[in-house]
C-alpha positions in Angstrom: -126.8 -125.4 -22.1 -125.7 -128.1 -19.7 -126.9 -127.7 -16.1 -124.5 -128.0 -13.2 -124.9 -131.5 -11.5 -125.1 -132.6 -8.0 -121.3 -132.4 -7.5 -121.0 -128.9 -8.9 -119.4 -129.7 -12.2 -118.9 -126.7 -14.5 -121.6 -125.5 -16.8 -120.8 -125.4 -20.5 -121.6 -122.4 -22.8 -121.6 -123.4 -26.4 -119.8 -121.1 -28.8 -122.0 -121.9 -31.7 -118.9 -122.1 -34.0 -119.2 -125.3 -35.9 -116.5 -127.8 -35.0 -115.0 -125.7 -32.1 -117.3 -127.0 -29.4 -116.2 -130.5 -30.5 -112.6 -129.5 -30.0 -113.4 -128.0 -26.6 -115.4 -131.1 -25.5 -118.7 -129.2 -25.4 -118.0 -125.5 -25.4 -116.6 -122.9 -23.0 -117.3 -122.8 -19.3 -119.7 -120.5 -17.6 -117.8 -117.8 -15.7 -114.6 -118.4 -17.6 -112.3 -115.9 -19.1 -110.7 -116.8 -22.5 -108.2 -115.0 -24.8 -108.8 -115.3 -28.5 -105.5 -114.3 -30.1 -104.5 -113.9 -33.8 -102.8 -111.9 -36.5 -104.8 -109.1 -38.3 -107.4 -110.6 -40.6 -107.4 -114.0 -38.9 -111.1 -113.8 -38.0 -111.1 -112.6 -34.4 -114.0 -110.1 -34.8 -116.1 -112.6 -36.7 -115.4 -115.1 -33.9 -116.5 -112.8 -31.2 -119.7 -111.7 -33.0 -120.6 -115.2 -34.0 -120.4 -116.3 -30.3 -122.6 -113.4 -29.4 -125.3 -114.0 -31.9 -125.4 -117.7 -31.2 -125.6 -117.0 -27.5 -128.3 -114.5 -27.7 -130.2 -116.4 -30.4 -130.6 -119.3 -28.0 -133.2 -117.2 -26.0 -136.9 -117.9 -26.4 -139.3 -115.4 -27.9 -136.8 -113.8 -30.2 -137.6 -110.4 -31.6 -138.5 -110.6 -35.3 -137.9 -106.9 -35.9 -135.8 -106.1 -38.9 -135.2 -102.5 -37.8 -131.8 -101.0 -38.0 -129.7 -101.8 -35.0 -129.3 -99.1 -32.3 -125.6 -98.5 -31.5 -124.4 -97.5 -28.0 -121.5 -95.6 -26.8 -120.3 -95.3 -23.2 -122.7 -92.4 -22.7 -126.0 -94.1 -23.8 -127.5 -97.3 -22.6 -130.7 -98.4 -24.5 -133.4 -99.8 -22.2 -134.0 -103.5 -21.8 -137.0 -105.1 -23.4 -139.9 -105.1 -20.9 -140.5 -108.8 -21.5 -136.8 -109.4 -21.0 -134.8 -112.5 -21.7 -133.1 -114.9 -19.3 -129.8 -113.3 -18.1 -127.8 -116.3 -19.5 -128.9 -115.2 -23.0 -127.6 -111.6 -23.3 -124.3 -110.5 -24.8 -122.3 -107.3 -24.5 -119.7 -106.6 -27.2 -117.3 -103.9 -26.1 -114.7 -102.4 -28.5 -111.5 -100.6 -27.5 -110.4 -99.6 -31.0 -111.4 -96.7 -33.2 -113.3 -98.7 -35.8 -117.0 -97.6 -35.8 -119.7 -100.1 -35.0 -121.5 -99.3 -38.1 -118.5 -100.2 -40.2 -118.0 -103.5 -38.2 -121.7 -104.4 -38.5 -121.6 -103.7 -42.2 -118.9 -106.3 -42.6 -120.7 -109.0 -40.6 -124.2 -108.3 -41.8 -124.0 -110.6 -44.9 -123.0 -113.6 -42.7 -125.6 -116.2 -41.9 -125.5 -115.9 -38.1 -126.3 -112.1 -38.1 -129.8 -111.1 -36.9 -130.5 -107.4 -36.6 -133.5 -108.1 -34.5 -131.3 -109.2 -31.6 -129.9 -105.6 -31.2 -130.1 -103.8 -28.8 -132.2 -105.9 -26.4 -130.2 -109.1 -26.5 -126.9 -107.9 -28.0 -125.4 -104.5 -27.0 -122.5 -102.9 -28.8 -120.5 -100.5 -26.6 -117.5 -98.4 -27.5 -115.1 -97.9 -24.6 -112.4 -96.3 -26.6 -112.8 -92.8 -25.1 -113.2 -94.2 -21.6 -109.9 -96.1 -21.9 -108.2 -92.9 -23.2 -109.5 -90.6 -20.5 -109.8 -92.9 -17.4 -107.4 -95.8 -18.1 -107.9 -99.3 -17.0 -109.6 -98.4 -13.8 -112.3 -96.5 -15.7 -112.6 -99.3 -18.2 -113.2 -101.8 -15.4 -115.8 -99.6 -13.8 -117.6 -99.2 -17.1 -117.6 -103.0 -17.8 -119.0 -103.8 -14.3 -121.7 -101.2 -14.6 -122.8 -102.2 -18.1 -122.7 -105.9 -17.5 -124.9 -105.5 -14.5 -127.4 -103.1 -16.2 -127.8 -105.4 -19.2 -127.6 -108.7 -17.3 -125.0 -109.8 -19.8 -123.9 -113.5 -19.5 -121.4 -113.2 -22.4 -118.9 -110.4 -22.6 -116.6 -109.9 -25.7 -113.9 -107.3 -25.2 -112.4 -106.6 -28.7 -109.0 -105.0 -28.7 -107.3 -106.2 -25.5 -104.0 -105.1 -27.0 -105.1 -101.4 -26.5 -105.8 -102.1 -22.9 -102.3 -103.6 -22.5 -100.7 -100.5 -24.2 -102.6 -98.2 -21.9 -101.3 -100.0 -18.8 -98.6 -98.2 -16.9 -97.0 -101.5 -16.0 -97.2 -105.2 -16.4 -98.5 -105.5 -12.9 -101.4 -103.0 -13.6 -102.4 -105.0 -16.7 -102.3 -108.3 -14.8 -104.4 -106.7 -12.1 -107.0 -105.7 -14.7 -107.2 -109.3 -16.0 -107.5 -110.5 -12.4 -110.4 -108.1 -11.7 -112.1 -109.3 -14.9 -111.8 -112.9 -13.7 -113.3 -111.9 -10.4 -116.2 -110.2 -12.1 -116.9 -113.2 -14.4 -116.8 -115.6 -11.5 -119.1 -113.5 -9.4 -121.7 -113.0 -12.1 -121.3 -116.2 -14.0 -120.6 -114.4 -17.2 -118.3 -115.9 -19.8 -115.7 -113.4 -21.2 -113.9 -113.5 -24.6 -110.9 -111.2 -24.8 -109.9 -110.6 -28.5 -106.3 -109.5 -29.0 -103.8 -109.2 -31.9 -100.4 -110.7 -32.4 -97.9 -110.2 -35.2 -97.1 -113.1 -37.5 -94.4 -115.3 -35.9 -94.6 -113.5 -32.6 -94.1 -115.3 -29.3 -97.6 -116.1 -28.1 -96.5 -116.6 -24.5 -97.5 -113.7 -22.3 -98.1 -113.1 -18.6 -101.9 -112.8 -19.0 -102.0 -116.3 -20.7 -101.1 -117.9 -17.4 -104.1 -116.2 -15.7 -106.9 -116.9 -18.0 -108.9 -120.1 -18.3 -108.2 -120.7 -22.0 -106.2 -119.5 -25.0 -107.4 -119.9 -28.6 -105.1 -118.9 -31.4 -106.2 -118.1 -34.9 -103.6 -117.9 -37.7 -103.0 -118.1 -41.3 -100.1 -119.9 -43.1 -98.9 -120.3 -46.6 -98.8 -123.8 -48.1 -97.0 -123.3 -51.3 -99.1 -120.7 -53.0 -102.1 -121.4 -51.0 -103.1 -119.8 -47.7 -104.9 -121.8 -45.0 -106.5 -120.7 -41.8 -105.8 -122.6 -38.6 -107.1 -122.6 -35.1 -105.2 -124.0 -32.1 -106.4 -124.4 -28.5 -103.2 -123.7 -26.5 -104.8 -123.9 -23.1 -108.2 -124.9 -21.7 -108.9 -125.4 -18.0 -111.6 -127.7 -16.8 -111.6 -130.6 -19.3 -109.7 -132.3 -22.0 -109.6 -130.9 -25.6 -108.2 -131.8 -29.0 -104.7 -130.5 -29.1 -102.8 -129.4 -32.1 -103.8 -127.3 -35.2 -107.2 -127.5 -36.8 -108.2 -126.0 -40.1 -111.1 -123.5 -40.4 -112.8 -121.5 -43.0 -114.8 -118.2 -42.9 -117.9 -119.1 -44.9 -121.1 -117.3 -45.7 -122.5 -118.6 -42.4 -119.4 -117.5 -40.4 -116.5 -119.5 -39.0 -116.5 -123.3 -39.5 -113.8 -125.3 -37.8 -112.7 -128.8 -38.9 -111.2 -130.8 -36.1 -108.3 -133.0 -37.3 -110.1 -136.2 -38.3 -107.5 -138.5 -36.8 -107.7 -136.7 -33.4 -111.5 -136.5 -33.5 -111.8 -140.1 -34.4 -108.9 -141.5 -32.4 -111.4 -144.1 -31.5 -114.5 -145.0 -33.6 -117.8 -143.4 -32.5 -119.2 -147.0 -31.8 -118.2 -150.6 -31.8 -118.0 -152.1 -35.2 -119.9 -155.2 -36.3 -118.2 -156.8 -39.3 -120.4 -159.8 -39.3 -122.8 -160.0 -42.2 -123.4 -161.3 -45.7 -120.8 -160.5 -48.4 -121.7 -157.8 -50.8 -121.6 -158.1 -54.6 -119.3 -155.9 -56.6 -121.8 -156.0 -59.5 -119.5 -158.5 -61.3 -120.1 -162.2 -60.6 -116.7 -163.1 -61.9 -115.0 -160.6 -59.6 -117.2 -161.8 -56.7 -115.9 -165.3 -57.3 -112.3 -164.1 -57.4 -112.9 -162.4 -53.9 -114.1 -165.7 -52.5 -117.8 -164.8 -52.6 -117.9 -160.9 -52.8 -116.8 -158.0 -50.7 -116.8 -158.7 -46.9 -119.5 -156.8 -45.0 -118.3 -153.4 -43.7 -114.8 -153.7 -45.4 -112.7 -151.3 -47.4 -111.5 -152.1 -50.9 -108.6 -150.5 -52.7 -108.7 -150.6 -56.5 -105.4 -149.7 -58.1 -104.6 -149.2 -61.7 -103.3 -146.8 -64.4 -105.4 -143.9 -65.7 -108.2 -145.0 -68.0 -108.1 -148.7 -67.1 -111.7 -148.8 -65.6 -111.4 -148.0 -61.9 -114.2 -145.5 -61.9 -116.4 -147.8 -63.9 -115.9 -150.6 -61.3 -116.8 -148.2 -58.6 -120.0 -147.1 -60.4 -120.9 -150.7 -61.0 -120.4 -151.4 -57.2 -122.7 -148.5 -56.3 -125.4 -149.7 -58.5 -125.2 -153.3 -57.5 -127.6 -153.0 -54.6 -130.5 -150.7 -55.5 -132.1 -150.9 -52.0 -129.1 -149.6 -50.0 -128.4 -145.8 -50.0 -125.0 -145.1 -51.6 -122.5 -142.2 -51.9 -120.0 -141.3 -54.5 -117.1 -138.9 -53.4 -115.3 -137.8 -56.5 -112.3 -135.5 -57.2 -111.8 -135.7 -61.0 -115.2 -135.9 -62.7 -118.3 -133.7 -61.9 -121.7 -135.2 -61.1 -122.9 -134.5 -64.6 -119.9 -136.2 -66.2 -120.3 -139.2 -64.0 -124.0 -139.5 -64.8 -123.1 -139.3 -68.5 -120.5 -142.0 -68.1 -123.0 -144.3 -66.3 -125.6 -143.7 -68.9 -123.2 -144.4 -71.8 -122.3 -147.7 -70.1 -126.0 -148.5 -69.2 -125.2 -148.8 -65.5 -128.0 -148.9 -63.0 -126.3 -146.3 -60.8 -127.4 -143.5 -63.3 -131.0 -143.9 -62.4 -130.1 -144.2 -58.6 -128.3 -140.8 -58.8 -131.3 -139.3 -60.6 -133.6 -140.6 -57.9 -131.4 -139.5 -55.1 -130.7 -143.0 -53.9 -127.0 -142.5 -54.6 -125.6 -139.1 -53.5 -122.6 -137.3 -55.1 -120.0 -135.2 -53.2 -117.7 -133.6 -55.7 -114.6 -131.8 -54.6 -112.3 -130.5 -57.3 -108.8 -131.6 -56.7 -107.5 -128.1 -57.3 -108.0 -126.8 -53.7 -109.6 -128.0 -50.5 -109.2 -128.9 -46.9 -108.8 -132.6 -46.2 -110.6 -132.4 -42.8 -113.5 -130.6 -44.3 -113.8 -133.3 -46.9 -113.7 -136.1 -44.3 -116.2 -134.2 -42.1 -118.7 -133.7 -45.0 -118.2 -137.3 -46.1 -119.0 -138.8 -42.6 -121.8 -136.3 -42.1 -123.5 -137.4 -45.3 -123.0 -141.0 -44.5 -124.7 -140.6 -41.1 -127.5 -138.3 -42.3 -128.4 -140.5 -45.3 -127.9 -143.9 -43.7 -125.4 -144.7 -46.5 -124.2 -148.4 -46.7 -122.0 -148.3 -49.9 -119.4 -145.6 -50.5 -117.1 -145.1 -53.5 -114.2 -142.6 -53.1 -112.7 -141.9 -56.5 -109.2 -140.6 -55.9 -107.0 -141.4 -53.0 -104.2 -139.6 -54.9 -106.3 -136.4 -54.9 -107.0 -136.7 -51.2 -103.3 -137.1 -50.6 -102.5 -133.9 -52.5 -105.2 -131.9 -50.7 -103.9 -133.2 -47.4 -100.6 -131.3 -48.0 -98.9 -133.0 -45.2 -98.2 -136.3 -46.8 -97.4 -138.1 -43.5 -101.0 -137.4 -42.3 -102.7 -139.4 -45.1 -102.1 -142.7 -43.5 -103.5 -141.6 -40.1 -106.5 -139.9 -41.8 -107.3 -142.9 -43.9 -107.0 -145.3 -40.9 -109.4 -143.1 -38.9 -111.8 -142.7 -41.8 -111.9 -146.4 -42.6 -112.3 -147.4 -38.9 -115.3 -145.0 -38.6 -116.9 -146.2 -41.8 -116.5 -149.8 -40.7 -118.2 -148.9 -37.3 -121.1 -147.3 -39.2 -121.5 -150.5 -41.2 -120.3 -149.0 -44.5 -118.7 -151.0 -47.2 -116.4 -148.8 -49.1 -114.3 -148.8 -52.3 -111.7 -146.3 -53.3 -109.3 -145.9 -56.2 -105.6 -145.1 -56.6 -103.4 -144.4 -59.6 -100.6 -146.7 -60.4 -98.1 -147.1 -63.3 -99.1 -149.0 -66.4 -98.0 -152.3 -64.9 -100.4 -151.7 -62.0 -98.0 -152.8 -59.3 -98.8 -150.0 -56.9 -97.9 -151.9 -53.7 -94.3 -151.7 -54.5 -94.1 -149.3 -57.4 -90.9 -147.1 -57.2 -92.9 -144.1 -58.4 -95.5 -144.4 -55.6 -95.2 -142.2 -52.6 -94.3 -144.1 -49.4 -97.4 -142.7 -47.6 -99.6 -144.0 -50.3 -98.1 -147.5 -50.1 -98.7 -147.4 -46.4 -102.2 -146.3 -46.9 -102.7 -149.3 -49.2 -101.9 -151.6 -46.3 -104.9 -150.2 -44.4 -107.3 -151.6 -47.0 -108.8 -155.0 -46.2 -109.3 -155.9 -49.8 -107.0 -155.0 -52.7 -107.9 -155.3 -56.4 -105.2 -154.7 -59.0 -105.7 -153.6 -62.6 -103.0 -153.4 -65.2 -102.4 -153.0 -68.9 -100.5 -155.6 -71.0 -99.3 -154.6 -74.5 -98.9 -157.5 -76.9 -97.9 -156.5 -80.4 -100.5 -153.9 -81.5 -103.0 -154.8 -78.9 -103.5 -153.5 -75.4 -105.2 -155.8 -73.0 -106.8 -155.1 -69.6 -106.0 -157.5 -66.8 -107.4 -157.6 -63.2 -106.4 -159.6 -60.1 -107.3 -159.8 -56.4 -104.3 -159.4 -54.1 -106.1 -159.9 -50.8 -109.6 -160.0 -49.2 -110.5 -160.0 -45.6 -111.1 -163.5 -44.1 -111.7 -165.0 -47.6 -110.1 -167.6 -49.8 -109.3 -165.6 -52.9 -108.3 -166.6 -56.5 -105.3 -164.4 -57.1 -104.9 -165.4 -60.8 -105.1 -162.7 -63.4 -108.2 -162.4 -65.6 -108.7 -160.5 -68.9 -111.6 -157.9 -68.8 -113.2 -155.5 -71.2 -115.5 -152.5 -70.6 -118.8 -153.0 -72.2 -122.4 -151.9 -71.7 -123.2 -153.0 -68.1 -119.7 -152.4 -66.8 -116.7 -154.7 -66.5 -117.0 -157.9 -68.4 -114.4 -160.2 -66.6 -113.4 -163.6 -67.8 -114.5 -166.5 -65.6 -111.2 -168.4 -66.1 -107.6 -167.3 -66.2 -106.5 -169.1 -69.4 -106.8 -166.1 -71.7 -104.7 -163.9 -69.4 -102.1 -166.6 -69.1 -101.9 -167.0 -72.9 -101.5 -163.3 -73.4 -98.7 -163.1 -70.8 -97.0 -166.2 -72.3 -97.1 -164.7 -75.8 -95.7 -161.4 -74.4 -92.8 -163.1 -72.7 -92.1 -165.1 -75.9 -92.2 -162.0 -78.0 -89.7 -160.4 -75.5 -87.3 -163.2 -75.7 -87.5 -163.2 -79.5 -86.4 -159.6 -79.6 -83.3 -160.3 -77.5 
C-alpha cells in the first residue's frame, strides 16, 4: 500500500479487483467508508469477499492450511494467531441477512481469489443478524466496535446495509448510525465497505450517500437479447476518478472490471515517436505504391469486399519481418483456420505462429465486451513487446461495441496508444463489391468516421468483365508519403498477393468494362 507522505496525503488501500483500482486512481482510501450498491445478483457479495481476500492475502507469512474454515457468530470469537499479522492486513466480514456463511462460502469457494487458509486468523466471518433483531442499530454498532478492535481489522465489509436501514426507527437514527461508522473508521484507520441492494430502475440517491466517502453502483442491463454487467463510481472523495459506466465480468477468478478505453486512454501512456524507417507490407509492389512502405508506428486501414484478400494481406504483413514480435487479433477465423490458410499460401507467418513469434487473440464475433478486447489487446502488446499488429475485423468490433457512436472514440484512443508504443498496425473493414467504403451509402457513418482516423488507407475492389472477375488494389492515402494512387491488378498466389508493378492492365480492364457498358445501352 502507498504510505502517507510528508504532507499527510491519504493512504491508498487497493481493492484487488482488476480494473477498479485504475478507475479509482489507485484504490480506496484508508479510513474511508464506501457504499457498494446494486440490484440482486449484480455481484455485491463477490465484490466484498474479493476485497477481503486480496486485503488479507497481502500479508506476509500466510497460512498454508487447507483446513475447513471456522465460522463465527456474534457469540463466538476465534482467537488470533499467536504470530499475528500486521493490523492493516486483517478483514472482518459481517452479514446482516439470514443467509448462512457456509452457503455463501460454498458459492465463492470455486473462485480464484478464495483461500481457506486465511480463515479465521486473517478473515473473520460474523453474523450480526440476531444482534440487529434483538438490540437494534445501537447493539450492532457496539458489536462492530468490539469485534473490529478484538481482531485488529483494517477492512470491514458490512453485507446487508438495507436490513440496518429497515430496522432504524427513523431516517435520523440511520444517518446517525452511518456517522458513527465513519467516526470509528477514521479513529482506527479501517476502511469500510457497506453492501446494499437496490431494485432495478430505483432512484439511487439517498441521504446516506451524501455522508459516505464513495458510492459504487453495480448493475446489469439488457442490450437486445444480451445482458451486460456495468459498474459506475457515482462519488469518490479525495481524488479524481474515471466517471461513467464501465463493463465488468464475473470470471473464474472473481470480478474483472474493464475501464472504458477512451476514458482510460484519454491521453496516450507515453509520448509517441513516429520517426523511423518505413516497414514493408511484404509486397514490393504495394510498398512502391505507398511511397516506400508503411510509415513507422502508423495505422493502415484495408477495405474491400468479402473474399477479396484482406486477411491474406494482413498475414503477409505479419510475416514480413521475422525479427519483430507480431500479434493477430481476429474475429472471424480461429487460430487453426488462420494457420491452415497461411500454410496453404506458403506464407512465412505460419511458422512464426507455430514458434510463438506471432501471437493470436481470437474473439468470436458472436458476443464480447469491446473494452475487454481492447484491454487484452494492449496488455498483450506491452507484455510481448509487439511491433506489428493485424486486427482482422473492424466491423466485428463495431458490432461488439453495441453503442455505435463509441467506436470512433475507441478506435482513436486505441490507435493513439499503439502509436505511442511504437506499434505499426493494420486492420480490415468490409465494403461493398466496388470497394468504395469511404463514401459507400451502405456503410455506417461511425465506420466512415473511423476510417478517417487511419493514417494509411488501402482499397480493394472487384471488377466484373464479361465472365471474368478481376481483383484491383489502390492506395488512397499514406502518412507523409508521396503515393501512387493508380489501380493495380492483383492475384492471390503462393506467397500472398501478387500485385502488378504497373497500372496498365488495370486501366485496360476498366476501359473494356466501360466500353462493354456503353455497348449495352
